[in-house]
PDB file of N, CA, C and O in Angstrom, chain B, residues numbered from 101:
ATOM      1  N   MET B 101     104.561  91.132 108.632  1.00  0.00           N
ATOM      2  CA  MET B 101     104.970  91.827 107.425  1.00  0.00           C
ATOM      3  C   MET B 101     106.334  91.301 107.031  1.00  0.00           C
ATOM      4  O   MET B 101     107.244  91.225 107.857  1.00  0.00           O
ATOM      5  N   MET B 102     106.473  90.944 105.783  1.00  0.00           N
ATOM      6  CA  MET B 102     107.733  90.424 105.290  1.00  0.00           C
ATOM      7  C   MET B 102     108.628  91.577 104.836  1.00  0.00           C
ATOM      8  O   MET B 102     108.219  92.415 104.032  1.00  0.00           O
ATOM      9  N   VAL B 103     109.839  91.609 105.355  1.00  0.00           N
ATOM     10  CA  VAL B 103     110.822  92.604 104.947  1.00  0.00           C
ATOM     11  C   VAL B 103     112.153  91.909 104.754  1.00  0.00           C
ATOM     12  O   VAL B 103     112.396  90.841 105.315  1.00  0.00           O
ATOM     13  N   ASP B 104     113.007  92.517 103.964  1.00  0.00           N
ATOM     14  CA  ASP B 104     114.317  91.951 103.687  1.00  0.00           C
ATOM     15  C   ASP B 104     115.375  92.831 104.342  1.00  0.00           C
ATOM     16  O   ASP B 104     115.695  93.897 103.817  1.00  0.00           O
ATOM     17  N   PRO B 105     115.924  92.405 105.480  1.00  0.00           N
ATOM     18  CA  PRO B 105     116.881  93.237 106.203  1.00  0.00           C
ATOM     19  C   PRO B 105     118.312  93.158 105.694  1.00  0.00           C
ATOM     20  O   PRO B 105     119.209  93.701 106.338  1.00  0.00           O
ATOM     21  N   ALA B 106     118.557  92.517 104.584  1.00  0.00           N
ATOM     22  CA  ALA B 106     119.923  92.343 104.096  1.00  0.00           C
ATOM     23  C   ALA B 106     120.516  93.675 103.642  1.00  0.00           C
ATOM     24  O   ALA B 106     119.836  94.487 103.016  1.00  0.00           O
ATOM     25  N   ARG B 107     121.771  93.885 103.961  1.00  0.00           N
ATOM     26  CA  ARG B 107     122.495  95.095 103.565  1.00  0.00           C
ATOM     27  C   ARG B 107     123.617  94.676 102.624  1.00  0.00           C
ATOM     28  O   ARG B 107     124.777  94.621 103.032  1.00  0.00           O
ATOM     29  N   TYR B 108     123.293  94.387 101.397  1.00  0.00           N
ATOM     30  CA  TYR B 108     124.275  93.913 100.428  1.00  0.00           C
ATOM     31  C   TYR B 108     125.178  95.046  99.968  1.00  0.00           C
ATOM     32  O   TYR B 108     124.700  96.084  99.511  1.00  0.00           O
ATOM     33  N   GLY B 109     126.486  94.843 100.090  1.00  0.00           N
ATOM     34  CA  GLY B 109     127.458  95.786  99.553  1.00  0.00           C
ATOM     35  C   GLY B 109     127.559  97.101 100.301  1.00  0.00           C
ATOM     36  O   GLY B 109     128.223  98.019  99.821  1.00  0.00           O
ATOM     37  N   ILE B 110     126.935  97.226 101.441  1.00  0.00           N
ATOM     38  CA  ILE B 110     126.989  98.475 102.202  1.00  0.00           C
ATOM     39  C   ILE B 110     128.158  98.388 103.174  1.00  0.00           C
ATOM     40  O   ILE B 110     128.191  97.520 104.046  1.00  0.00           O
ATOM     41  N   THR B 111     129.107  99.288 103.015  1.00  0.00           N
ATOM     42  CA  THR B 111     130.278  99.255 103.880  1.00  0.00           C
ATOM     43  C   THR B 111     130.180 100.245 105.033  1.00  0.00           C
ATOM     44  O   THR B 111     130.865 100.079 106.042  1.00  0.00           O
ATOM     45  N   ASN B 112     129.344 101.266 104.906  1.00  0.00           N
ATOM     46  CA  ASN B 112     129.218 102.287 105.935  1.00  0.00           C
ATOM     47  C   ASN B 112     127.779 102.306 106.452  1.00  0.00           C
ATOM     48  O   ASN B 112     126.903 102.868 105.793  1.00  0.00           O
ATOM     49  N   PRO B 113     127.513 101.704 107.619  1.00  0.00           N
ATOM     50  CA  PRO B 113     126.133 101.630 108.109  1.00  0.00           C
ATOM     51  C   PRO B 113     125.549 102.976 108.528  1.00  0.00           C
ATOM     52  O   PRO B 113     124.351 103.056 108.799  1.00  0.00           O
ATOM     53  N   THR B 114     126.365 104.045 108.592  1.00  0.00           N
ATOM     54  CA  THR B 114     125.807 105.358 108.935  1.00  0.00           C
ATOM     55  C   THR B 114     125.113 106.006 107.744  1.00  0.00           C
ATOM     56  O   THR B 114     124.346 106.955 107.911  1.00  0.00           O
ATOM     57  N   GLU B 115     125.379 105.495 106.537  1.00  0.00           N
ATOM     58  CA  GLU B 115     124.676 105.979 105.353  1.00  0.00           C
ATOM     59  C   GLU B 115     123.285 105.365 105.335  1.00  0.00           C
ATOM     60  O   GLU B 115     123.157 104.148 105.470  1.00  0.00           O
ATOM     61  N   PRO B 116     122.232 106.175 105.171  1.00  0.00           N
ATOM     62  CA  PRO B 116     120.874 105.614 105.148  1.00  0.00           C
ATOM     63  C   PRO B 116     120.677 104.648 103.987  1.00  0.00           C
ATOM     64  O   PRO B 116     121.143 104.886 102.872  1.00  0.00           O
ATOM     65  N   VAL B 117     119.980 103.558 104.272  1.00  0.00           N
ATOM     66  CA  VAL B 117     119.649 102.554 103.271  1.00  0.00           C
ATOM     67  C   VAL B 117     118.132 102.450 103.232  1.00  0.00           C
ATOM     68  O   VAL B 117     117.478 102.424 104.275  1.00  0.00           O
ATOM     69  N   VAL B 118     117.574 102.390 102.025  1.00  0.00           N
ATOM     70  CA  VAL B 118     116.124 102.335 101.853  1.00  0.00           C
ATOM     71  C   VAL B 118     115.725 100.935 101.407  1.00  0.00           C
ATOM     72  O   VAL B 118     116.303 100.379 100.473  1.00  0.00           O
ATOM     73  N   HIS B 119     114.733 100.374 102.086  1.00  0.00           N
ATOM     74  CA  HIS B 119     114.179  99.064 101.737  1.00  0.00           C
ATOM     75  C   HIS B 119     112.695  99.236 101.443  1.00  0.00           C
ATOM     76  O   HIS B 119     111.996  99.982 102.130  1.00  0.00           O
ATOM     77  N   GLU B 120     112.226  98.545 100.423  1.00  0.00           N
ATOM     78  CA  GLU B 120     110.810  98.631 100.075  1.00  0.00           C
ATOM     79  C   GLU B 120     109.998  97.655 100.902  1.00  0.00           C
ATOM     80  O   GLU B 120     110.416  96.524 101.148  1.00  0.00           O
ATOM     81  N   LEU B 121     108.830  98.111 101.326  1.00  0.00           N
ATOM     82  CA  LEU B 121     107.862  97.289 102.038  1.00  0.00           C
ATOM     83  C   LEU B 121     106.656  97.095 101.128  1.00  0.00           C
ATOM     84  O   LEU B 121     106.544  97.775 100.108  1.00  0.00           O
ATOM     85  N   PRO B 122     105.756  96.188 101.475  1.00  0.00           N
ATOM     86  CA  PRO B 122     104.542  96.036 100.658  1.00  0.00           C
ATOM     87  C   PRO B 122     103.737  97.341 100.627  1.00  0.00           C
ATOM     88  O   PRO B 122     103.710  98.089 101.605  1.00  0.00           O
ATOM     89  N   ASP B 123     103.085  97.600  99.495  1.00  0.00           N
ATOM     90  CA  ASP B 123     102.262  98.806  99.367  1.00  0.00           C
ATOM     91  C   ASP B 123     101.160  98.821 100.412  1.00  0.00           C
ATOM     92  O   ASP B 123     100.695  97.776 100.868  1.00  0.00           O
ATOM     93  N   LEU B 124     100.759 100.015 100.776  1.00  0.00           N
ATOM     94  CA  LEU B 124      99.682 100.235 101.732  1.00  0.00           C
ATOM     95  C   LEU B 124      98.414 100.579 100.964  1.00  0.00           C
ATOM     96  O   LEU B 124      98.444 101.429 100.074  1.00  0.00           O
ATOM     97  N   ARG B 125      97.324  99.946 101.287  1.00  0.00           N
ATOM     98  CA  ARG B 125      96.032 100.260 100.668  1.00  0.00           C
ATOM     99  C   ARG B 125      95.369 101.323 101.537  1.00  0.00           C
ATOM    100  O   ARG B 125      95.060 101.083 102.704  1.00  0.00           O
ATOM    101  N   TYR B 126      95.151 102.519 100.943  1.00  0.00           N
ATOM    102  CA  TYR B 126      94.561 103.632 101.690  1.00  0.00           C
ATOM    103  C   TYR B 126      93.572 104.365 100.791  1.00  0.00           C
ATOM    104  O   TYR B 126      93.946 104.863  99.730  1.00  0.00           O
ATOM    105  N   GLN B 127      92.341 104.429 101.203  1.00  0.00           N
ATOM    106  CA  GLN B 127      91.263 105.104 100.469  1.00  0.00           C
ATOM    107  C   GLN B 127      91.262 104.709  98.991  1.00  0.00           C
ATOM    108  O   GLN B 127      91.336 105.561  98.105  1.00  0.00           O
ATOM    109  N   ASN B 128      91.179 103.429  98.753  1.00  0.00           N
ATOM    110  CA  ASN B 128      91.070 102.855  97.405  1.00  0.00           C
ATOM    111  C   ASN B 128      92.270 103.125  96.493  1.00  0.00           C
ATOM    112  O   ASN B 128      92.130 103.098  95.270  1.00  0.00           O
ATOM    113  N   SER B 129      93.416 103.377  97.059  1.00  0.00           N
ATOM    114  CA  SER B 129      94.617 103.503  96.239  1.00  0.00           C
ATOM    115  C   SER B 129      95.787 102.833  96.956  1.00  0.00           C
ATOM    116  O   SER B 129      95.781 102.677  98.177  1.00  0.00           O
ATOM    117  N   ASN B 130      96.778 102.446  96.180  1.00  0.00           N
ATOM    118  CA  ASN B 130      97.981 101.827  96.734  1.00  0.00           C
ATOM    119  C   ASN B 130      99.048 102.898  96.951  1.00  0.00           C
ATOM    120  O   ASN B 130      99.336 103.695  96.058  1.00  0.00           O
ATOM    121  N   VAL B 131      99.624 102.901  98.135  1.00  0.00           N
ATOM    122  CA  VAL B 131     100.666 103.863  98.480  1.00  0.00           C
ATOM    123  C   VAL B 131     101.966 103.085  98.704  1.00  0.00           C
ATOM    124  O   VAL B 131     102.018 102.223  99.581  1.00  0.00           O
ATOM    125  N   PRO B 132     103.005 103.370  97.936  1.00  0.00           N
ATOM    126  CA  PRO B 132     104.291 102.712  98.167  1.00  0.00           C
ATOM    127  C   PRO B 132     104.836 103.078  99.552  1.00  0.00           C
ATOM    128  O   PRO B 132     104.728 104.222  99.993  1.00  0.00           O
ATOM    129  N   VAL B 133     105.417 102.094 100.219  1.00  0.00           N
ATOM    130  CA  VAL B 133     105.978 102.298 101.555  1.00  0.00           C
ATOM    131  C   VAL B 133     107.413 101.797 101.543  1.00  0.00           C
ATOM    132  O   VAL B 133     107.704 100.704 101.058  1.00  0.00           O
ATOM    133  N   ARG B 134     108.299 102.614 102.082  1.00  0.00           N
ATOM    134  CA  ARG B 134     109.701 102.225 102.221  1.00  0.00           C
ATOM    135  C   ARG B 134     110.152 102.554 103.640  1.00  0.00           C
ATOM    136  O   ARG B 134     109.574 103.414 104.304  1.00  0.00           O
ATOM    137  N   VAL B 135     111.167 101.875 104.082  1.00  0.00           N
ATOM    138  CA  VAL B 135     111.763 102.176 105.379  1.00  0.00           C
ATOM    139  C   VAL B 135     113.217 102.571 105.127  1.00  0.00           C
ATOM    140  O   VAL B 135     113.933 101.914 104.372  1.00  0.00           O
ATOM    141  N   GLN B 136     113.631 103.643 105.769  1.00  0.00           N
ATOM    142  CA  GLN B 136     115.002 104.138 105.632  1.00  0.00           C
ATOM    143  C   GLN B 136     115.687 103.906 106.974  1.00  0.00           C
ATOM    144  O   GLN B 136     115.241 104.423 107.998  1.00  0.00           O
ATOM    145  N   ILE B 137     116.769 103.132 106.972  1.00  0.00           N
ATOM    146  CA  ILE B 137     117.464 102.837 108.220  1.00  0.00           C
ATOM    147  C   ILE B 137     118.916 103.302 108.141  1.00  0.00           C
ATOM    148  O   ILE B 137     119.507 103.409 107.067  1.00  0.00           O
ATOM    149  N   ARG B 138     119.458 103.571 109.313  1.00  0.00           N
ATOM    150  CA  ARG B 138     120.870 103.966 109.396  1.00  0.00           C
ATOM    151  C   ARG B 138     121.369 103.721 110.814  1.00  0.00           C
ATOM    152  O   ARG B 138     120.578 103.565 111.745  1.00  0.00           O
ATOM    153  N   LYS B 139     122.663 103.690 110.964  1.00  0.00           N
ATOM    154  CA  LYS B 139     123.273 103.615 112.285  1.00  0.00           C
ATOM    155  C   LYS B 139     123.722 105.023 112.641  1.00  0.00           C
ATOM    156  O   LYS B 139     124.566 105.600 111.956  1.00  0.00           O
ATOM    157  N   ALA B 140     123.163 105.575 113.708  1.00  0.00           N
ATOM    158  CA  ALA B 140     123.472 106.940 114.119  1.00  0.00           C
ATOM    159  C   ALA B 140     124.868 107.016 114.736  1.00  0.00           C
ATOM    160  O   ALA B 140     125.476 105.995 115.059  1.00  0.00           O
ATOM    161  N   GLU B 141     125.354 108.227 114.891  1.00  0.00           N
ATOM    162  CA  GLU B 141     126.691 108.438 115.453  1.00  0.00           C
ATOM    163  C   GLU B 141     126.820 107.906 116.875  1.00  0.00           C
ATOM    164  O   GLU B 141     127.915 107.550 117.312  1.00  0.00           O
ATOM    165  N   ASP B 142     125.690 107.851 117.604  1.00  0.00           N
ATOM    166  CA  ASP B 142     125.719 107.337 118.974  1.00  0.00           C
ATOM    167  C   ASP B 142     125.665 105.809 119.037  1.00  0.00           C
ATOM    168  O   ASP B 142     125.626 105.231 120.124  1.00  0.00           O
ATOM    169  N   GLY B 143     125.663 105.149 117.861  1.00  0.00           N
ATOM    170  CA  GLY B 143     125.669 103.694 117.801  1.00  0.00           C
ATOM    171  C   GLY B 143     124.295 103.052 117.785  1.00  0.00           C
ATOM    172  O   GLY B 143     124.185 101.831 117.675  1.00  0.00           O
ATOM    173  N   VAL B 144     123.252 103.851 117.891  1.00  0.00           N
ATOM    174  CA  VAL B 144     121.883 103.335 117.892  1.00  0.00           C
ATOM    175  C   VAL B 144     121.377 103.271 116.455  1.00  0.00           C
ATOM    176  O   VAL B 144     121.613 104.187 115.667  1.00  0.00           O
ATOM    177  N   TRP B 145     120.687 102.199 116.121  1.00  0.00           N
ATOM    178  CA  TRP B 145     120.082 102.056 114.800  1.00  0.00           C
ATOM    179  C   TRP B 145     118.759 102.789 114.792  1.00  0.00           C
ATOM    180  O   TRP B 145     117.960 102.634 115.716  1.00  0.00           O
ATOM    181  N   ARG B 146     118.511 103.595 113.756  1.00  0.00           N
ATOM    182  CA  ARG B 146     117.303 104.403 113.657  1.00  0.00           C
ATOM    183  C   ARG B 146     116.652 104.202 112.293  1.00  0.00           C
ATOM    184  O   ARG B 146     117.324 103.917 111.301  1.00  0.00           O
ATOM    185  N   GLY B 147     115.330 104.357 112.265  1.00  0.00           N
ATOM    186  CA  GLY B 147     114.618 104.184 111.014  1.00  0.00           C
ATOM    187  C   GLY B 147     113.386 105.059 110.925  1.00  0.00           C
ATOM    188  O   GLY B 147     112.810 105.460 111.936  1.00  0.00           O
ATOM    189  N   ARG B 148     112.996 105.347 109.698  1.00  0.00           N
ATOM    190  CA  ARG B 148     111.792 106.138 109.420  1.00  0.00           C
ATOM    191  C   ARG B 148     111.048 105.496 108.263  1.00  0.00           C
ATOM    192  O   ARG B 148     111.632 104.774 107.455  1.00  0.00           O
ATOM    193  N   LEU B 149     109.745 105.770 108.192  1.00  0.00           N
ATOM    194  CA  LEU B 149     108.924 105.298 107.092  1.00  0.00           C
ATOM    195  C   LEU B 149     108.787 106.406 106.066  1.00  0.00           C
ATOM    196  O   LEU B 149     108.623 107.574 106.420  1.00  0.00           O
ATOM    197  N   VAL B 150     108.854 106.039 104.795  1.00  0.00           N
ATOM    198  CA  VAL B 150     108.693 106.981 103.694  1.00  0.00           C
ATOM    199  C   VAL B 150     107.535 106.475 102.842  1.00  0.00           C
ATOM    200  O   VAL B 150     107.529 105.325 102.405  1.00  0.00           O
ATOM    201  N   PHE B 151     106.552 107.349 102.609  1.00  0.00           N
ATOM    202  CA  PHE B 151     105.366 106.995 101.848  1.00  0.00           C
ATOM    203  C   PHE B 151     105.363 107.728 100.516  1.00  0.00           C
ATOM    204  O   PHE B 151     105.744 108.897 100.446  1.00  0.00           O
ATOM    205  N   GLY B 152     104.935 107.049  99.463  1.00  0.00           N
ATOM    206  CA  GLY B 152     104.795 107.675  98.156  1.00  0.00           C
ATOM    207  C   GLY B 152     105.990 107.431  97.264  1.00  0.00           C
ATOM    208  O   GLY B 152     106.932 106.721  97.616  1.00  0.00           O
ATOM    209  N   VAL B 153     105.919 108.055  96.077  1.00  0.00           N
ATOM    210  CA  VAL B 153     106.980 107.941  95.084  1.00  0.00           C
ATOM    211  C   VAL B 153     107.276 109.328  94.547  1.00  0.00           C
ATOM    212  O   VAL B 153     106.538 110.276  94.816  1.00  0.00           O
ATOM    213  N   GLY B 154     108.348 109.445  93.795  1.00  0.00           N
ATOM    214  CA  GLY B 154     108.654 110.709  93.143  1.00  0.00           C
ATOM    215  C   GLY B 154     109.805 111.433  93.788  1.00  0.00           C
ATOM    216  O   GLY B 154     110.635 110.850  94.484  1.00  0.00           O
ATOM    217  N   GLU B 155     109.828 112.722  93.533  1.00  0.00           N
ATOM    218  CA  GLU B 155     110.901 113.571  94.034  1.00  0.00           C
ATOM    219  C   GLU B 155     110.831 113.680  95.557  1.00  0.00           C
ATOM    220  O   GLU B 155     109.784 113.457  96.165  1.00  0.00           O
ATOM    221  N   ALA B 156     111.967 114.026  96.154  1.00  0.00           N
ATOM    222  CA  ALA B 156     112.044 114.114  97.608  1.00  0.00           C
ATOM    223  C   ALA B 156     111.026 115.099  98.173  1.00  0.00           C
ATOM    224  O   ALA B 156     110.522 114.879  99.275  1.00  0.00           O
ATOM    225  N   GLY B 157     110.709 116.166  97.463  1.00  0.00           N
ATOM    226  CA  GLY B 157     109.750 117.150  97.942  1.00  0.00           C
ATOM    227  C   GLY B 157     108.326 116.627  97.982  1.00  0.00           C
ATOM    228  O   GLY B 157     107.495 117.164  98.714  1.00  0.00           O
ATOM    229  N   GLY B 158     108.022 115.576  97.200  1.00  0.00           N
ATOM    230  CA  GLY B 158     106.682 115.032  97.150  1.00  0.00           C
ATOM    231  C   GLY B 158     106.463 113.838  98.067  1.00  0.00           C
ATOM    232  O   GLY B 158     105.358 113.299  98.128  1.00  0.00           O
ATOM    233  N   LEU B 159     107.489 113.425  98.771  1.00  0.00           N
ATOM    234  CA  LEU B 159     107.381 112.265  99.650  1.00  0.00           C
ATOM    235  C   LEU B 159     106.945 112.686 101.044  1.00  0.00           C
ATOM    236  O   LEU B 159     107.236 113.792 101.499  1.00  0.00           O
ATOM    237  N   LEU B 160     106.248 111.788 101.703  1.00  0.00           N
ATOM    238  CA  LEU B 160     105.872 111.988 103.095  1.00  0.00           C
ATOM    239  C   LEU B 160     106.689 111.022 103.932  1.00  0.00           C
ATOM    240  O   LEU B 160     106.799 109.844 103.592  1.00  0.00           O
ATOM    241  N   ALA B 161     107.259 111.506 105.018  1.00  0.00           N
ATOM    242  CA  ALA B 161     108.087 110.648 105.862  1.00  0.00           C
ATOM    243  C   ALA B 161     107.832 110.936 107.328  1.00  0.00           C
ATOM    244  O   ALA B 161     107.549 112.068 107.719  1.00  0.00           O
ATOM    245  N   THR B 162     107.937 109.898 108.122  1.00  0.00           N
ATOM    246  CA  THR B 162     107.837 110.066 109.568  1.00  0.00           C
ATOM    247  C   THR B 162     109.184 110.556 110.096  1.00  0.00           C
ATOM    248  O   THR B 162     110.174 110.606 109.366  1.00  0.00           O
ATOM    249  N   ALA B 163     109.200 110.907 111.343  1.00  0.00           N
ATOM    250  CA  ALA B 163     110.470 111.141 112.025  1.00  0.00           C
ATOM    251  C   ALA B 163     111.128 109.771 112.206  1.00  0.00           C
ATOM    252  O   ALA B 163     110.540 108.759 111.824  1.00  0.00           O
ATOM    253  N   GLU B 164     112.298 109.717 112.761  1.00  0.00           N
ATOM    254  CA  GLU B 164     112.952 108.429 113.006  1.00  0.00           C
ATOM    255  C   GLU B 164     112.280 107.777 114.223  1.00  0.00           C
ATOM    256  O   GLU B 164     112.778 107.852 115.346  1.00  0.00           O
ATOM    257  N   ILE B 165     111.148 107.145 113.963  1.00  0.00           N
ATOM    258  CA  ILE B 165     110.332 106.583 115.036  1.00  0.00           C
ATOM    259  C   ILE B 165     110.798 105.209 115.491  1.00  0.00           C
ATOM    260  O   ILE B 165     110.351 104.715 116.527  1.00  0.00           O
ATOM    261  N   PHE B 166     111.682 104.592 114.737  1.00  0.00           N
ATOM    262  CA  PHE B 166     112.223 103.300 115.130  1.00  0.00           C
ATOM    263  C   PHE B 166     113.640 103.500 115.649  1.00  0.00           C
ATOM    264  O   PHE B 166     114.439 104.216 115.046  1.00  0.00           O
ATOM    265  N   CYS B 167     113.938 102.867 116.760  1.00  0.00           N
ATOM    266  CA  CYS B 167     115.328 102.874 117.231  1.00  0.00           C
ATOM    267  C   CYS B 167     115.569 101.598 118.028  1.00  0.00           C
ATOM    268  O   CYS B 167     114.681 101.094 118.715  1.00  0.00           O
ATOM    269  N   ALA B 168     116.782 101.096 117.919  1.00  0.00           N
ATOM    270  CA  ALA B 168     117.150  99.851 118.578  1.00  0.00           C
ATOM    271  C   ALA B 168     118.667  99.814 118.738  1.00  0.00           C
ATOM    272  O   ALA B 168     119.386 100.511 118.023  1.00  0.00           O
ATOM    273  N   PRO B 169     119.152  99.003 119.671  1.00  0.00           N
ATOM    274  CA  PRO B 169     120.599  98.922 119.880  1.00  0.00           C
ATOM    275  C   PRO B 169     121.341  98.207 118.759  1.00  0.00           C
ATOM    276  O   PRO B 169     122.556  98.354 118.625  1.00  0.00           O
ATOM    277  N   ASN B 170     120.606  97.422 117.939  1.00  0.00           N
ATOM    278  CA  ASN B 170     121.258  96.733 116.829  1.00  0.00           C
ATOM    279  C   ASN B 170     120.279  96.617 115.663  1.00  0.00           C
ATOM    280  O   ASN B 170     119.076  96.826 115.818  1.00  0.00           O
ATOM    281  N   GLU B 171     120.819  96.281 114.501  1.00  0.00           N
ATOM    282  CA  GLU B 171     120.001  96.229 113.288  1.00  0.00           C
ATOM    283  C   GLU B 171     118.944  95.125 113.370  1.00  0.00           C
ATOM    284  O   GLU B 171     117.832  95.303 112.874  1.00  0.00           O
ATOM    285  N   ARG B 172     119.264  94.034 113.965  1.00  0.00           N
ATOM    286  CA  ARG B 172     118.305  92.927 114.088  1.00  0.00           C
ATOM    287  C   ARG B 172     117.072  93.340 114.889  1.00  0.00           C
ATOM    288  O   ARG B 172     115.947  93.045 114.484  1.00  0.00           O
ATOM    289  N   ASP B 173     117.267  94.012 116.009  1.00  0.00           N
ATOM    290  CA  ASP B 173     116.140  94.468 116.822  1.00  0.00           C
ATOM    291  C   ASP B 173     115.322  95.527 116.091  1.00  0.00           C
ATOM    292  O   ASP B 173     114.100  95.576 116.231  1.00  0.00           O
ATOM    293  N   LEU B 174     115.990  96.371 115.315  1.00  0.00           N
ATOM    294  CA  LEU B 174     115.279  97.378 114.532  1.00  0.00           C
ATOM    295  C   LEU B 174     114.335  96.701 113.543  1.00  0.00           C
ATOM    296  O   LEU B 174     113.176  97.098 113.417  1.00  0.00           O
ATOM    297  N   TRP B 175     114.827  95.680 112.840  1.00  0.00           N
ATOM    298  CA  TRP B 175     113.979  94.960 111.891  1.00  0.00           C
ATOM    299  C   TRP B 175     112.853  94.234 112.609  1.00  0.00           C
ATOM    300  O   TRP B 175     111.769  94.078 112.046  1.00  0.00           O
ATOM    301  N   GLY B 176     113.082  93.788 113.839  1.00  0.00           N
ATOM    302  CA  GLY B 176     112.015  93.165 114.615  1.00  0.00           C
ATOM    303  C   GLY B 176     110.875  94.135 114.857  1.00  0.00           C
ATOM    304  O   GLY B 176     109.708  93.750 114.779  1.00  0.00           O
ATOM    305  N   SER B 177     111.197  95.391 115.149  1.00  0.00           N
ATOM    306  CA  SER B 177     110.173  96.420 115.348  1.00  0.00           C
ATOM    307  C   SER B 177     109.397  96.674 114.064  1.00  0.00           C
ATOM    308  O   SER B 177     108.177  96.836 114.091  1.00  0.00           O
ATOM    309  N   ILE B 178     110.089  96.709 112.969  1.00  0.00           N
ATOM    310  CA  ILE B 178     109.444  96.971 111.679  1.00  0.00           C
ATOM    311  C   ILE B 178     108.538  95.791 111.304  1.00  0.00           C
ATOM    312  O   ILE B 178     107.430  95.995 110.808  1.00  0.00           O
ATOM    313  N   ARG B 179     109.003  94.567 111.539  1.00  0.00           N
ATOM    314  CA  ARG B 179     108.201  93.383 111.230  1.00  0.00           C
ATOM    315  C   ARG B 179     106.920  93.326 112.057  1.00  0.00           C
ATOM    316  O   ARG B 179     105.915  92.778 111.604  1.00  0.00           O
ATOM    317  N   ASP B 180     106.948  93.883 113.257  1.00  0.00           N
ATOM    318  CA  ASP B 180     105.782  93.852 114.143  1.00  0.00           C
ATOM    319  C   ASP B 180     104.684  94.831 113.738  1.00  0.00           C
ATOM    320  O   ASP B 180     103.578  94.773 114.276  1.00  0.00           O
ATOM    321  N   LEU B 181     104.971  95.723 112.801  1.00  0.00           N
ATOM    322  CA  LEU B 181     103.944  96.670 112.358  1.00  0.00           C
ATOM    323  C   LEU B 181     102.804  95.926 111.669  1.00  0.00           C
ATOM    324  O   LEU B 181     103.025  94.955 110.945  1.00  0.00           O
ATOM    325  N   ARG B 182     101.621  96.383 111.900  1.00  0.00           N
ATOM    326  CA  ARG B 182     100.452  95.831 111.228  1.00  0.00           C
ATOM    327  C   ARG B 182      99.897  96.887 110.287  1.00  0.00           C
ATOM    328  O   ARG B 182     100.259  98.060 110.379  1.00  0.00           O
ATOM    329  N   THR B 183      99.027  96.477 109.391  1.00  0.00           N
ATOM    330  CA  THR B 183      98.476  97.383 108.383  1.00  0.00           C
ATOM    331  C   THR B 183      97.809  98.589 109.027  1.00  0.00           C
ATOM    332  O   THR B 183      97.969  99.709 108.542  1.00  0.00           O
ATOM    333  N   HIS B 184      97.065  98.383 110.106  1.00  0.00           N
ATOM    334  CA  HIS B 184      96.382  99.518 110.722  1.00  0.00           C
ATOM    335  C   HIS B 184      97.366 100.529 111.306  1.00  0.00           C
ATOM    336  O   HIS B 184      97.065 101.721 111.357  1.00  0.00           O
ATOM    337  N   HIS B 185      98.537 100.068 111.745  1.00  0.00           N
ATOM    338  CA  HIS B 185      99.562 101.005 112.226  1.00  0.00           C
ATOM    339  C   HIS B 185     100.071 101.872 111.075  1.00  0.00           C
ATOM    340  O   HIS B 185     100.200 103.088 111.208  1.00  0.00           O
ATOM    341  N   LEU B 186     100.357 101.225 109.941  1.00  0.00           N
ATOM    342  CA  LEU B 186     100.835 101.969 108.770  1.00  0.00           C
ATOM    343  C   LEU B 186      99.778 102.959 108.285  1.00  0.00           C
ATOM    344  O   LEU B 186     100.097 104.094 107.933  1.00  0.00           O
ATOM    345  N   GLN B 187      98.522 102.524 108.270  1.00  0.00           N
ATOM    346  CA  GLN B 187      97.438 103.416 107.837  1.00  0.00           C
ATOM    347  C   GLN B 187      97.335 104.628 108.759  1.00  0.00           C
ATOM    348  O   GLN B 187      97.158 105.750 108.283  1.00  0.00           O
ATOM    349  N   ASP B 188      97.443 104.418 110.059  1.00  0.00           N
ATOM    350  CA  ASP B 188      97.373 105.538 111.007  1.00  0.00           C
ATOM    351  C   ASP B 188      98.555 106.489 110.847  1.00  0.00           C
ATOM    352  O   ASP B 188      98.387 107.707 110.911  1.00  0.00           O
ATOM    353  N   LEU B 189      99.747 105.936 110.639  1.00  0.00           N
ATOM    354  CA  LEU B 189     100.919 106.793 110.427  1.00  0.00           C
ATOM    355  C   LEU B 189     100.768 107.604 109.142  1.00  0.00           C
ATOM    356  O   LEU B 189     101.053 108.802 109.120  1.00  0.00           O
ATOM    357  N   TYR B 190     100.323 106.952 108.079  1.00  0.00           N
ATOM    358  CA  TYR B 190     100.127 107.662 106.816  1.00  0.00           C
ATOM    359  C   TYR B 190      99.046 108.728 106.963  1.00  0.00           C
ATOM    360  O   TYR B 190      99.227 109.859 106.513  1.00  0.00           O
ATOM    361  N   ARG B 191      97.933 108.380 107.586  1.00  0.00           N
ATOM    362  CA  ARG B 191      96.840 109.338 107.781  1.00  0.00           C
ATOM    363  C   ARG B 191      97.325 110.550 108.591  1.00  0.00           C
ATOM    364  O   ARG B 191      96.912 111.676 108.315  1.00  0.00           O
ATOM    365  N   SER B 192      98.191 110.332 109.582  1.00  0.00           N
ATOM    366  CA  SER B 192      98.687 111.458 110.369  1.00  0.00           C
ATOM    367  C   SER B 192      99.539 112.420 109.541  1.00  0.00           C
ATOM    368  O   SER B 192      99.681 113.588 109.902  1.00  0.00           O
ATOM    369  N   LEU B 193     100.103 111.936 108.438  1.00  0.00           N
ATOM    370  CA  LEU B 193     100.920 112.788 107.577  1.00  0.00           C
ATOM    371  C   LEU B 193     100.109 113.513 106.512  1.00  0.00           C
ATOM    372  O   LEU B 193     100.487 114.605 106.086  1.00  0.00           O
ATOM    373  N   VAL B 194      99.002 112.923 106.079  1.00  0.00           N
ATOM    374  CA  VAL B 194      98.235 113.535 104.982  1.00  0.00           C
ATOM    375  C   VAL B 194      97.068 114.388 105.457  1.00  0.00           C
ATOM    376  O   VAL B 194      96.571 115.219 104.697  1.00  0.00           O
ATOM    377  N   GLU B 195      96.625 114.205 106.677  1.00  0.00           N
ATOM    378  CA  GLU B 195      95.469 114.990 107.158  1.00  0.00           C
ATOM    379  C   GLU B 195      95.890 116.083 108.101  1.00  0.00           C
ATOM    380  O   GLU B 195      95.046 116.832 108.594  1.00  0.00           O
TER     381      GLU B 195
END
């Protein structure tokens, strides 16, 4: 999966940053997928997946299921995701 890990103009890594991923095809519709990453107070990089569009109340998000000692390793975990993993995570949120 191609993702862009660049953090342009971000001076505070503890502020969450959202990056768009390719849409997920689920039950004949396209679902927008984004990843929200941040550096936690304990120094560990954490991330969650956000599915859908619209207001915050209408979005579905995982817990911070990604964590790594540095931003590069975090992006490595995200890149290793396959479509079936994303589909299973999304299905666990909607069903």
